[in-house]
C-alpha positions as CSV (number, residue, x, y, z in Angstrom):
1,M,0.0,-0.2,0.2
2,T,1.3,3.5,-0.8
3,Q,1.0,6.3,1.8
4,L,-2.5,5.4,3.2
5,L,-1.1,6.6,6.9
6,H,0.0,9.6,5.7
7,A,-2.4,12.9,5.5
8,V,-2.1,16.5,4.2
9,F,-3.0,19.3,6.1
10,I,-2.5,23.1,6.3
11,W,0.6,23.8,8.1
12,S,-0.4,27.0,9.6
13,G,-2.7,28.6,12.4
14,L,-2.6,25.8,14.7
15,V,-1.3,27.5,18.3
16,M,-1.3,25.8,21.6
17,G,-1.9,28.9,23.4
18,S,0.7,31.3,22.4
19,D,3.2,28.6,21.4
20,V,2.9,27.8,17.3
21,N,3.4,24.4,16.8
22,P,6.6,23.7,14.9
23,L,5.5,20.3,13.5
24,M,2.5,22.1,11.7
25,Q,4.5,25.0,9.9
26,A,6.9,25.2,6.9
27,Y,10.4,24.5,8.2
28,H,12.6,27.4,7.9
29,T,15.8,25.7,8.4
30,P,18.9,24.7,6.3
31,F,17.6,22.3,3.4
32,G,14.4,21.7,5.0
33,V,15.6,19.6,8.0
34,P,13.4,19.1,11.4
35,P,13.7,22.2,13.5
36,F,14.7,19.8,16.6
37,S,15.5,22.7,19.0
38,D,12.4,23.8,18.5
39,I,10.1,20.6,18.9
40,R,8.6,19.2,22.2
41,S,7.0,16.0,23.2
42,E,3.6,18.2,23.6
43,H,3.5,19.0,19.7
44,F,3.1,15.7,18.7
45,L,-0.3,14.4,19.4
46,P,-2.0,17.8,18.0
47,A,0.0,17.1,14.6
48,F,-0.8,13.9,14.4
49,R,-4.5,14.4,15.2
50,A,-5.1,17.1,12.4
51,G,-3.1,14.9,10.2
52,I,-5.4,12.1,11.0
53,E,-8.5,14.4,10.5
54,A,-7.4,15.9,7.2
55,N,-6.4,12.6,5.4
56,R,-9.8,11.4,6.0
57,K,-11.0,14.2,4.2
58,E,-9.0,14.1,1.5
59,V,-9.1,10.0,1.0
60,D,-13.0,10.8,1.0
61,A,-12.8,13.3,-1.9
62,I,-10.7,10.8,-3.7
63,A,-13.2,8.1,-3.2
64,A,-16.2,10.5,-4.0
65,N,-14.7,11.7,-7.4
66,P,-17.4,11.4,-9.8
67,D,-15.1,11.2,-12.9
68,P,-14.1,7.8,-13.6
69,A,-11.1,6.1,-12.0
70,T,-7.8,7.1,-13.6
71,F,-4.3,6.8,-12.6
72,A,-3.8,10.4,-11.9
73,N,-7.0,10.7,-9.8
74,T,-7.0,7.8,-7.8
75,I,-3.6,6.2,-7.8
76,E,-1.3,9.0,-8.0
77,A,-3.6,11.1,-5.5
78,L,-3.1,8.4,-2.9
79,E,0.6,8.7,-3.3
80,F,0.5,12.2,-2.6
81,A,-1.9,12.2,0.2
82,G,-0.5,12.6,3.4
83,A,3.2,13.9,2.8
84,D,3.1,16.2,5.8
85,L,1.8,13.8,8.3
86,Q,4.5,11.4,6.7
87,R,6.9,14.2,7.6
88,V,5.7,14.4,11.4
89,S,5.9,10.3,11.7
90,N,9.2,10.4,10.6
91,V,10.3,12.9,13.2
92,F,8.6,11.0,15.9
93,F,9.4,7.3,14.9
94,N,13.1,8.4,14.4
95,L,13.4,10.2,17.9
96,R,11.7,7.4,19.6
97,S,14.4,5.0,18.5
98,S,17.1,7.3,19.4
99,L,16.2,9.6,21.6
100,T,13.3,8.1,23.4
101,S,11.6,9.3,26.8
102,P,8.7,8.5,28.8
103,E,6.6,11.0,27.1
104,L,7.5,9.4,23.6
105,N,6.6,6.2,25.1
106,Q,3.1,7.1,26.0
107,I,2.6,9.3,22.8
108,A,3.2,6.2,20.7
109,T,1.0,4.2,23.1
110,E,-1.8,6.7,22.8
111,I,-1.3,7.3,18.9
112,T,-0.7,4.0,17.7
113,P,-4.3,2.7,17.7
114,E,-5.5,6.1,16.1
115,L,-3.1,5.6,13.4
116,T,-4.1,2.1,12.9
117,K,-7.6,2.9,12.6
118,L,-6.7,5.3,10.1
119,S,-4.8,2.6,8.0
120,D,-7.5,0.0,8.3
121,D,-10.2,2.7,7.7
122,L,-8.5,3.4,4.4
123,A,-7.7,0.1,3.3
124,L,-11.4,-1.1,4.0
125,N,-13.1,1.6,2.3
126,E,-15.0,-0.2,-0.4
127,T,-15.9,3.0,-2.8
128,L,-12.2,3.9,-2.6
129,F,-10.9,0.1,-3.7
130,K,-13.5,0.0,-6.0
131,R,-11.7,3.1,-7.6
132,V,-8.2,1.3,-7.3
133,K,-9.4,-2.0,-8.7
134,D,-11.2,-0.6,-11.8
135,V,-7.6,1.2,-12.4
136,Y,-5.8,-2.1,-11.7
137,N,-8.0,-4.0,-14.2
138,A,-7.7,-1.4,-17.0
139,R,-3.8,-1.3,-16.6
140,N,-2.6,-2.9,-19.9
141,S,-4.9,-0.5,-22.0
142,M,-2.9,2.2,-20.1
143,S,0.3,3.9,-21.6
144,L,1.8,3.7,-18.1
145,N,6.1,3.5,-17.4
146,T,7.6,0.9,-15.5
147,E,7.4,3.0,-12.3
148,Q,4.1,4.2,-12.8
149,M,3.1,0.2,-13.2
150,R,4.7,-0.8,-10.1
151,L,3.3,1.9,-8.2
152,L,-0.5,0.9,-9.2
153,E,0.3,-3.1,-8.4
154,N,1.6,-2.1,-5.3
155,T,-1.2,0.1,-4.3
156,Y,-4.0,-2.6,-5.6
157,Q,-1.9,-5.3,-3.7
158,G,-1.8,-2.9,-0.3
159,F,-5.4,-3.0,-0.6
160,V,-6.1,-6.6,-1.3
161,R,-3.0,-7.3,1.6
162,G,-5.1,-4.8,3.8
163,G,-8.3,-7.0,3.9
164,A,-10.4,-5.0,1.1
165,N,-12.0,-8.2,-0.1
166,L,-13.1,-9.7,3.0
167,A,-16.6,-9.8,4.6
168,E,-17.9,-7.2,6.9
169,D,-17.6,-9.6,9.8
170,A,-13.7,-10.3,9.0
171,K,-13.0,-7.0,8.7
172,S,-14.1,-6.2,12.0
173,Q,-11.7,-8.9,13.1
174,L,-9.1,-7.4,11.4
175,R,-9.3,-4.0,13.0
176,K,-9.0,-5.8,16.3
177,L,-6.0,-7.8,15.3
178,N,-4.2,-5.0,13.8
179,E,-4.6,-2.7,17.1
180,E,-3.8,-5.5,19.4
181,L,-0.4,-6.5,17.5
182,A,0.7,-2.8,17.2
183,L,0.3,-2.2,20.9
184,L,1.8,-5.4,21.7
185,Q,4.9,-4.4,19.2
186,I,5.1,-1.5,21.4
187,A,5.3,-3.0,24.6
188,F,7.6,-5.8,23.2
189,Q,10.0,-2.5,22.3
190,N,9.7,-0.7,25.6
191,N,9.8,-3.9,27.5
192,Q,13.6,-4.6,25.6
193,L,15.2,-1.4,26.2
194,N,13.9,-1.1,29.7
195,D,15.0,-4.5,30.7
196,T,18.6,-3.8,28.8
197,N,19.3,-0.4,30.5
198,Q,18.2,-1.7,34.2
199,W,20.7,-4.5,34.3
200,E,24.0,-3.8,35.0
201,L,27.6,-5.6,36.5
202,V,29.4,-3.6,39.0
203,I,32.7,-4.6,39.5
204,E,34.8,-3.0,42.8
205,R,37.9,-4.8,42.4
206,A,40.5,-3.9,39.7
207,E,41.6,-8.0,39.8
208,D,38.5,-8.9,38.2
209,L,39.3,-6.2,35.3
210,A,42.4,-8.9,34.3
211,G,42.5,-9.3,30.4
212,L,40.5,-6.4,29.4
213,P,42.0,-3.7,27.2
214,E,42.7,-0.5,28.4
215,G,39.9,1.1,26.3
216,V,37.4,-1.3,27.4
217,V,38.1,-0.5,31.1
218,A,38.0,3.4,30.6
219,A,34.7,3.2,29.0
220,A,33.3,1.0,32.2
221,A,34.8,3.7,34.6
222,E,32.7,6.1,32.3
223,T,30.0,4.4,32.5
224,A,30.1,3.6,36.2
225,T,30.5,7.6,37.0
226,E,27.1,8.2,34.7
227,R,25.2,5.7,36.7
228,G,26.3,6.6,39.9
229,H,29.3,4.3,40.8
230,T,32.1,6.5,40.9
231,G,35.5,4.9,41.2
232,K,33.9,1.4,40.1
233,W,33.5,0.1,36.7
234,V,29.9,-0.9,35.1
235,F,29.1,-3.3,32.1
236,T,26.0,-3.8,30.5
237,T,24.2,-6.1,28.0
238,H,24.9,-3.2,25.5
239,R,26.9,-4.9,22.8
240,P,29.9,-2.2,22.9
241,S,30.1,-3.4,26.6
242,F,29.0,-7.3,26.3
243,T,31.1,-8.0,23.4
244,P,34.8,-7.2,24.6
245,F,33.7,-8.3,28.0
246,M,33.1,-11.7,26.7
247,Q,36.1,-11.9,24.5
248,F,38.7,-10.3,27.1
249,A,37.6,-10.9,30.7
250,D,39.7,-13.7,32.5
251,N,37.2,-13.9,35.1
252,R,35.3,-17.1,34.0
253,S,32.6,-16.5,36.8
254,L,31.7,-12.9,35.8
255,R,31.8,-14.0,32.2
256,E,28.9,-16.7,33.1
257,Q,27.0,-14.0,34.9
258,M,27.3,-11.8,31.9
259,F,26.4,-14.2,29.5
260,H,23.2,-15.3,31.5
261,A,22.2,-11.6,31.8
262,Y,22.4,-10.9,27.9
263,A,20.6,-14.1,27.2
264,S,17.9,-13.3,29.7
265,V,16.6,-9.8,28.4
266,G,13.3,-9.6,28.5
267,N,13.2,-13.0,30.5
268,R,13.6,-11.9,34.0
269,N,9.7,-12.4,35.3
270,N,10.0,-9.0,36.0
271,E,7.5,-6.1,34.6
272,N,9.7,-6.1,31.3
273,D,9.0,-10.0,30.6
274,N,8.3,-10.4,26.9
275,K,7.5,-14.2,26.8
276,G,3.9,-13.7,26.8
277,V,4.0,-10.6,24.5
278,V,6.1,-12.8,21.9
279,A,3.6,-15.7,22.1
280,K,0.6,-13.6,21.7
281,I,2.1,-11.7,19.1
282,A,3.1,-15.0,17.2
283,S,-0.4,-16.4,17.6
284,L,-2.4,-13.0,16.4
285,R,0.2,-12.7,13.3
286,A,-1.0,-16.5,12.3
287,K,-4.5,-15.7,13.0
288,R,-4.4,-12.3,11.2
289,A,-2.9,-14.5,8.1
290,Q,-5.5,-16.9,7.8
291,L,-8.1,-14.4,7.8
292,L,-6.7,-13.0,4.8
293,G,-6.3,-16.4,3.5
294,Y,-2.7,-17.4,3.9
295,P,-1.7,-20.3,5.6
296,T,0.5,-18.4,7.7
297,H,2.1,-15.2,8.7
298,A,5.5,-16.0,6.6
299,H,3.2,-17.0,3.9
300,F,1.7,-13.7,3.9
301,V,5.0,-11.9,4.3
302,L,7.2,-13.8,1.8
303,D,4.5,-13.3,-0.6
304,Q,6.1,-9.8,-1.3
305,N,9.5,-11.1,-1.1
306,M,12.2,-12.4,-3.5
307,A,12.1,-16.0,-1.7
308,K,8.3,-15.8,-2.4
309,T,7.4,-18.8,0.1
310,P,8.7,-20.3,3.3
311,E,10.0,-23.2,1.4
312,G,12.2,-20.9,-0.5
313,V,13.9,-19.8,2.5
314,Y,14.2,-23.0,4.2
315,G,15.7,-24.2,0.5
316,L,18.6,-21.5,1.3
317,L,19.1,-22.1,4.7
318,D,19.1,-25.5,4.8
319,Q,22.0,-25.4,2.0
320,V,24.3,-23.4,4.3
321,W,23.3,-24.8,7.8
322,P,25.1,-28.4,7.6
323,A,28.7,-26.9,6.4
324,A,27.9,-23.6,9.1
325,I,27.2,-26.5,12.0
326,E,30.4,-28.8,11.1
327,K,32.5,-26.2,10.8
328,A,31.3,-24.4,14.4
329,K,31.7,-28.3,16.1
330,S,35.5,-28.1,14.7
331,E,36.0,-24.7,16.4
332,A,34.7,-26.2,19.4
333,K,36.8,-28.8,19.2
334,M,39.7,-26.5,18.9
335,M,38.4,-24.8,22.1
336,Q,38.2,-27.9,24.1
337,E,41.8,-29.0,23.0
338,M,43.1,-25.6,24.2
339,I,41.0,-25.9,27.5
340,N,42.6,-29.3,28.4
341,Q,45.8,-28.2,28.0
342,S,45.1,-25.7,30.9
343,E,46.2,-26.1,34.7
344,T,42.3,-26.8,35.3
345,P,40.3,-28.2,32.4
346,F,36.7,-27.9,32.3
347,Q,33.7,-28.4,29.8
348,L,33.3,-25.4,27.1
349,K,30.4,-23.5,27.8
350,A,28.4,-20.7,25.8
351,W,30.1,-17.9,27.9
352,D,33.5,-19.5,27.2
353,W,33.3,-19.3,23.5
354,W,33.9,-15.6,22.5
355,Y,37.1,-15.9,25.0
356,Y,38.6,-19.0,23.6
357,A,37.9,-17.6,20.1
358,E,40.2,-14.8,20.6
359,K,42.7,-16.8,22.4
360,I,43.1,-18.9,19.1
361,R,43.3,-16.1,17.0
362,K,46.4,-15.2,18.6
363,E,47.7,-18.7,19.3
364,A,47.1,-20.5,16.2
365,F,46.6,-17.3,13.4
366,D,48.9,-15.1,15.4
367,F,46.2,-12.3,15.2
368,D,44.5,-10.4,17.7
369,E,41.5,-8.3,17.1
370,E,42.3,-5.7,19.3
371,L,45.5,-4.9,17.5
372,T,43.1,-3.6,14.7
373,R,41.4,-1.0,17.2
374,P,44.1,1.8,16.9
375,Y,43.7,2.0,13.2
376,F,40.0,2.5,13.2
377,S,38.7,5.7,15.2
378,V,35.2,6.5,14.6
379,A,36.1,9.9,12.8
380,S,38.5,8.2,10.6
381,T,36.5,4.8,9.8
382,F,33.7,7.2,8.6
383,E,36.5,9.2,6.4
384,A,37.6,6.1,4.9
385,A,33.7,5.1,4.1
386,C,33.3,8.8,2.4
387,T,36.8,8.1,0.7
388,V,35.3,4.9,-0.9
389,M,32.0,6.3,-1.8
390,N,33.8,9.1,-3.3
391,R,35.8,7.2,-5.6
392,L,33.0,4.8,-6.8
393,F,30.1,7.6,-7.1
394,G,32.0,10.6,-6.8
395,V,29.9,12.1,-4.0
396,T,31.2,14.4,-1.3
397,F,30.3,14.5,2.7
398,T,31.0,17.8,4.1
399,K,30.1,18.9,7.6
400,N,27.8,21.7,8.3
401,E,27.3,22.8,11.8
402,K,24.6,25.4,10.8
403,I,22.4,22.4,10.2
404,P,20.0,21.6,13.2
405,V,20.6,18.4,14.8
406,Y,18.4,16.6,17.9
407,H,21.3,15.2,19.9
408,K,24.8,16.9,20.9
409,D,26.4,13.8,19.9
410,V,24.8,14.0,16.1
411,T,26.7,15.4,13.3
412,A,24.9,16.9,10.0
413,Y,26.7,16.6,6.5
414,E,25.8,18.1,3.3
415,V,26.1,15.5,0.3
416,R,27.3,16.6,-2.9
417,E,27.8,15.2,-6.7
418,K,31.2,16.1,-8.0
419,N,29.7,19.0,-9.7
420,G,28.5,20.5,-6.8
421,D,24.6,19.7,-7.2
422,L,22.8,18.8,-3.5
423,V,22.5,15.0,-3.2
424,G,20.9,15.0,0.1
425,I,21.6,15.7,4.1
426,Y,23.4,12.8,6.3
427,Y,23.3,12.7,10.0
428,A,25.6,10.7,11.8
429,D,24.5,9.4,15.4
430,Y,27.4,7.0,16.8
431,Y,27.1,6.8,20.6
432,V,25.5,4.3,22.8
433,R,23.0,6.1,25.4
434,P,20.2,5.0,27.6
435,S,17.5,6.4,25.6
436,K,18.6,4.7,22.1
437,R,17.5,1.2,20.8
438,A,20.0,-1.4,20.7
439,G,21.8,-2.0,17.5
440,A,22.6,0.1,14.4
441,W,20.6,1.2,11.7
442,M,19.6,3.7,9.0
443,N,16.4,5.8,8.7
444,S,15.0,8.3,6.9
445,F,13.8,12.0,7.9
446,R,12.6,12.6,4.3
447,K,12.9,10.3,1.3
448,Q,13.6,11.2,-2.2
449,S,11.2,12.0,-5.0
450,K,10.4,13.7,-8.0
451,A,6.9,13.5,-8.4
452,Q,6.1,17.1,-6.6
453,G,9.0,19.0,-7.1
454,D,12.8,17.7,-6.5
455,V,12.8,16.5,-3.0
456,K,16.3,15.5,-1.6
457,P,16.6,12.9,1.1
458,I,17.5,13.5,4.6
459,V,19.1,10.0,6.2
460,V,20.6,9.2,9.5
461,N,22.4,6.3,10.7
462,C,22.7,5.3,14.5
463,F,25.0,3.2,16.0
464,N,25.7,2.1,19.4
465,F,29.6,2.8,19.4
466,P,30.9,3.3,23.0
467,A,31.4,7.0,23.7
468,P,35.0,8.5,23.9
469,A,36.4,8.0,27.6
470,G,39.9,8.5,28.8
471,G,40.6,11.7,26.4
472,K,40.8,9.1,23.6
473,P,38.6,8.9,20.7
474,T,36.1,6.2,20.2
475,L,38.2,3.1,18.6
476,L,36.5,0.6,16.9
477,T,37.6,-3.0,15.9
478,F,37.9,-4.2,12.5
479,D,34.2,-6.0,12.7
480,Q,32.8,-2.3,14.5
481,A,34.3,-0.8,11.8
482,A,32.7,-2.9,8.9
483,T,29.3,-2.2,10.8
484,L,29.7,1.2,10.2
485,F,30.2,0.5,6.5
486,H,27.2,-1.5,6.4
487,E,25.1,0.8,7.9
488,F,26.5,3.5,5.6
489,G,25.9,1.6,2.6
490,H,22.0,1.6,3.8
491,A,22.4,5.5,3.8
492,I,24.0,5.6,0.4
493,H,21.1,3.5,-0.9
494,G,19.0,6.0,0.7
495,L,20.9,9.3,-0.6
496,L,21.6,8.1,-4.2
497,S,17.9,7.4,-5.0
498,D,16.6,8.6,-8.3
499,C,12.7,8.0,-8.3
500,H,9.8,9.7,-9.5
501,Y,7.6,8.4,-6.3
502,N,8.1,8.6,-2.7
503,S,6.8,5.2,-2.0
504,L,9.1,3.4,-4.5
505,S,12.3,5.4,-3.4
506,G,15.5,4.5,-1.7
507,T,15.3,1.5,0.7
508,S,11.4,1.1,-0.5
509,V,12.5,-2.2,-1.9
510,D,11.8,-5.7,-1.0
511,R,12.8,-7.2,2.5
512,D,15.3,-9.5,1.1
513,F,16.8,-7.1,-1.1
514,V,17.1,-4.0,1.2
515,E,20.5,-5.6,2.9
516,Y,21.9,-6.3,-0.6
517,P,23.7,-2.9,-1.1
518,S,24.5,-2.3,2.4
519,Q,26.4,-5.6,2.1
520,V,28.1,-4.9,-0.6
521,M,29.7,-1.6,0.6
522,E,31.4,-4.2,3.3
523,N,33.6,-5.5,1.2
524,W,35.9,-2.6,0.6
525,L,36.9,-2.3,4.2
526,G,38.7,-5.9,3.9
527,E,40.8,-4.8,0.6
528,R,44.3,-4.4,1.1
529,E,44.0,-1.5,-1.0
530,V,41.6,0.3,0.6
531,L,43.1,-0.5,4.2
532,K,46.5,1.0,3.1
533,M,44.7,3.7,2.0
534,V,42.5,4.7,5.2
535,A,43.4,2.3,8.1
536,R,46.1,4.5,10.0
537,H,46.9,4.5,13.6
538,Y,44.7,7.4,15.5
539,E,48.1,8.8,17.1
540,T,51.0,8.3,14.8
541,G,48.8,8.3,11.4
542,E,51.1,5.4,10.2
543,P,49.0,2.8,8.0
544,M,48.1,-0.4,9.3
545,P,51.4,-2.8,8.4
546,D,51.1,-5.5,5.7
547,Q,52.0,-8.0,8.2
548,L,48.8,-7.3,10.5
549,I,46.8,-7.2,7.2
550,D,48.0,-10.5,6.3
551,R,47.4,-11.9,9.7
552,M,43.8,-10.7,10.0
553,K,42.9,-12.0,6.6
554,R,44.6,-15.5,7.2
555,A,42.2,-15.3,10.4
556,G,39.4,-14.3,8.5
557,T,37.6,-17.4,8.2
558,F,38.0,-18.6,11.6
559,N,34.9,-18.5,14.0
560,Q,32.7,-18.2,10.8
561,G,31.1,-21.5,11.8
562,F,30.0,-19.8,15.2
563,A,29.1,-16.2,13.2
564,T,27.1,-18.4,11.3
565,V,25.4,-20.8,13.2
566,E,24.1,-18.2,15.3
567,Y,22.7,-16.1,12.7
568,L,21.1,-19.3,11.2
569,A,19.7,-20.5,14.3
570,A,17.9,-17.2,14.8
571,S,16.6,-17.4,11.1
572,Y,15.5,-20.5,11.6
573,L,13.6,-19.3,14.9
574,D,12.1,-16.5,13.2
575,M,10.7,-18.8,10.5
576,K,9.3,-21.4,13.0
577,W,7.8,-18.6,14.9
578,H,6.0,-17.6,11.9
579,T,5.0,-20.8,10.0
580,L,2.9,-21.4,12.9
581,S,-0.9,-22.6,11.8
582,D,-1.8,-23.3,15.4
583,L,-3.1,-20.3,16.9
584,T,-2.8,-22.0,20.5
585,E,-0.4,-19.2,22.3
586,Q,2.8,-21.0,22.8
587,D,5.1,-21.6,26.0
588,T,7.9,-19.3,24.6
589,L,10.8,-20.9,26.2
590,A,9.9,-24.4,25.2
591,F,8.9,-23.4,21.9
592,E,12.3,-21.7,21.5
593,K,13.9,-24.9,23.0
594,K,12.1,-27.5,20.7
595,T,13.1,-25.5,17.5
596,M,16.8,-25.4,18.3
597,D,16.9,-29.2,19.5
598,E,15.1,-30.1,16.0
599,L,17.6,-28.2,14.4
600,G,20.6,-30.0,16.1
601,L,21.9,-26.5,17.6
602,I,25.1,-27.3,20.0
603,D,24.9,-26.3,23.5
604,E,27.9,-24.1,23.3
605,I,26.2,-21.4,20.9
606,I,22.7,-19.5,21.4
607,P,20.5,-18.0,18.7
608,R,22.0,-14.6,18.0
609,Y,19.1,-13.4,19.2
610,R,16.7,-15.5,21.6
611,S,12.7,-14.6,21.3
612,T,12.3,-12.3,24.4
613,Y,15.0,-9.9,22.9
614,F,14.4,-10.4,19.1
615,G,13.3,-6.7,18.2
616,H,14.1,-7.4,14.4
617,I,11.1,-9.8,14.1
618,F,8.9,-8.8,17.4
619,S,8.9,-4.9,17.0
620,G,10.8,-4.3,14.0
621,G,10.4,-5.0,10.2
622,Y,12.1,-8.4,9.5
623,A,9.2,-10.8,10.7
624,A,9.4,-13.9,8.7
625,G,12.7,-11.9,7.1
626,Y,15.8,-12.0,9.1
627,Y,16.9,-14.5,6.6
628,S,17.1,-11.7,4.2
629,Y,21.0,-11.0,5.5
630,I,22.0,-14.0,4.0
631,W,19.8,-13.8,1.1
632,A,21.2,-10.5,0.3
633,E,25.1,-11.8,1.2
634,I,24.7,-14.2,-1.8
635,L,24.0,-11.1,-3.8
636,D,26.7,-9.3,-2.5
637,A,29.3,-11.7,-2.7
638,D,28.5,-12.4,-6.2
639,T,28.4,-9.0,-7.3
640,F,32.0,-8.0,-5.6
641,E,33.2,-10.8,-7.9
642,V,32.6,-8.2,-10.6
643,F,34.6,-5.4,-8.8
644,R,37.5,-8.0,-8.2
645,E,37.9,-8.8,-11.8
646,K,37.0,-5.1,-13.2
647,G,39.1,-3.1,-10.4
648,L,37.8,-2.0,-7.1
649,F,36.8,1.5,-8.3
650,D,36.5,0.6,-12.1
651,S,34.1,3.6,-13.0
652,A,31.6,1.7,-15.4
653,T,31.1,-0.8,-12.9
654,A,30.4,1.7,-10.4
655,Q,28.0,3.9,-12.2
656,S,26.3,0.5,-13.3
657,F,25.8,-0.6,-9.9
658,R,24.7,2.9,-8.8
659,K,22.3,3.0,-12.1
660,H,20.6,-0.7,-11.5
661,I,20.6,-1.1,-7.7
662,L,21.4,2.2,-5.8
663,S,19.2,4.6,-8.2
664,S,16.3,2.3,-8.7
665,G,14.5,1.7,-5.3
666,G,11.6,-0.4,-5.6
667,T,10.7,0.8,-9.2
668,V,11.7,-2.8,-10.7
669,E,11.2,-6.5,-9.3
670,P,14.6,-7.0,-7.4
671,M,16.0,-9.7,-9.3
672,K,15.5,-7.9,-12.6
673,L,17.8,-5.2,-11.1
674,Y,20.3,-7.7,-10.2
675,Q,20.5,-9.4,-13.2
676,S,20.3,-6.0,-15.3
677,F,23.7,-5.4,-13.0
678,R,25.0,-8.8,-13.3
679,G,24.1,-10.2,-16.4
680,K,23.0,-13.4,-14.8
681,E,21.4,-15.0,-11.8
682,P,23.4,-14.8,-8.4
683,S,25.8,-18.1,-7.5
684,I,26.0,-19.3,-3.8
685,T,29.6,-20.4,-4.4
686,P,31.2,-17.0,-3.6
687,L,29.3,-16.7,-0.2
688,L,30.4,-20.0,0.9
689,K,34.0,-19.5,0.1
690,R,33.9,-16.2,1.4
691,R,32.6,-17.6,4.9
692,G,35.0,-20.7,4.6
693,L,31.9,-23.1,4.2
694,D,33.5,-24.9,1.1
695,S,35.8,-26.5,4.0
696,A,34.2,-27.2,7.2
697,T,37.9,-26.9,9.1
698,P,39.6,-24.1,9.7
699,T,43.5,-24.3,8.8
700,P,46.0,-22.4,11.1
């Protein structure tokens, strides 16, 4: 469906007392970015509600148009409806992800049922659907270009998938299901954030920090001060704190404590418990799918993805799983052998994996990932990403301190073509804070379009890197630097969009295609030519030594069994939840255990995300879609073979990739876009080779 949740209304004259609502005014800011310093939480509900009311009137006018339905007066009219409410929504939901507060959470709880009702009212408007259907049925007699046809098809399918063909009693059921699901997803997100923020490991003795790198200790001291434990050290289950602790802390009992805390987010039987929320969401999604004529929620979702069916997804996962689990078992054997040689042998457990993986990297591969950290400060890694994008596509990123930002740690950039033309505005939000949800992501404050003027995109990258501590810049490992490149790839996808319609532009593509452009961008960081150019020591400016690069590359496929297995386990878990046809609410923990037992997951590894903190699928947009990362990686690995053959910065290849992939958004079916660039369908072989899964045994 196009922008049925959006509304158009007059952006003037609405005053709260003597206070003009900035969300209901034109933005008189550089490049039309949101006026963040003027926006207060009390501004959102009036702006939302005015937009909802105006949108109803606008859509009623489209439905009541006495003229025969045409592409212009029906399909385009719906596409253009609601641009201003979309703008309010973009501000609100971006801030709720990156700078939330109890007030914003309460607003989300209050406005979500109203937005859900609006969406249902539009999707279930019989008169409106008849007009859409009339245009759709006449589509082959119209002179529509490719993008117009795609918009028409998406609009029609949006109505059908929104319940337009249901009987009246079924429509009433659908409304109730949609509202309940929307509120449950908000509850899941709030519980996950609150539970993550509440737990902490307070360390009082310096000897308990043995093994931890200096920078990690300094960050823990800063966290302790922020949390009221001055003079101590605090670690949390936020990834930038959790991961290095598990990798380097010598104290095994504390590693066990940290592991169980991480694995129990949303599962502590407290006010933030998500077990019941998960079971209810899965059950209601299955019920809704069956109401709409699909066997399961996965069938409903995948009908709009490249994979098309659950069988298509399982077919991919099942190709990779056997080699991945065998490699993970061989890695576990190497770790157990190392433990057996110690003075006090013990059985390898899940909380030992990260720690012994690091030891093997050092001993068997002569590589310590911490040695890469001095070469990747946040600033230098971002500069490296900009350099790569400039050499590939000719775009430049220039800091502009006059552009309003929503937090002091956020930096704004103008993005321009080689000839100086504006591409868009880019925001970088790097550091962890309690008000920011976990993970890393890209989103838009404004998407690119041309249908109603040349609208330039405003995109944001959010990360959860530790803030600078001890007077030093935040330093990243190679893997963390790759995360920055990945999310920057999403941003480039949004920035280089060149589409007519908003709803088809940028990253508005099939879920299992959206990760493809971003994963392609990670490849350049691992190339020697790029590393020598951009990886420089934060103190001396010296480039990364060839010897370190060589050791890093030799160790590159070690622990890929673990990385692939924990990811695939989460992907299978997602699919199992969403291929449920039984509407009975499951016992969340028992269901998860049964799924992992049937899969044959070894005890030393848990899914990357357990159900109670699997935000991608229970509060985000990846339900029945978490597999898309490895689906996209097949495309990505196959794509980079072209750059290897033609040259890392070959202009013709880069421009072809920009034209067919980055600029096209969702205007064409994804596989056709891929084939236009690559000239053939992708092969899985480059992916297996990259992950070292073409041979199950790592070679020191």
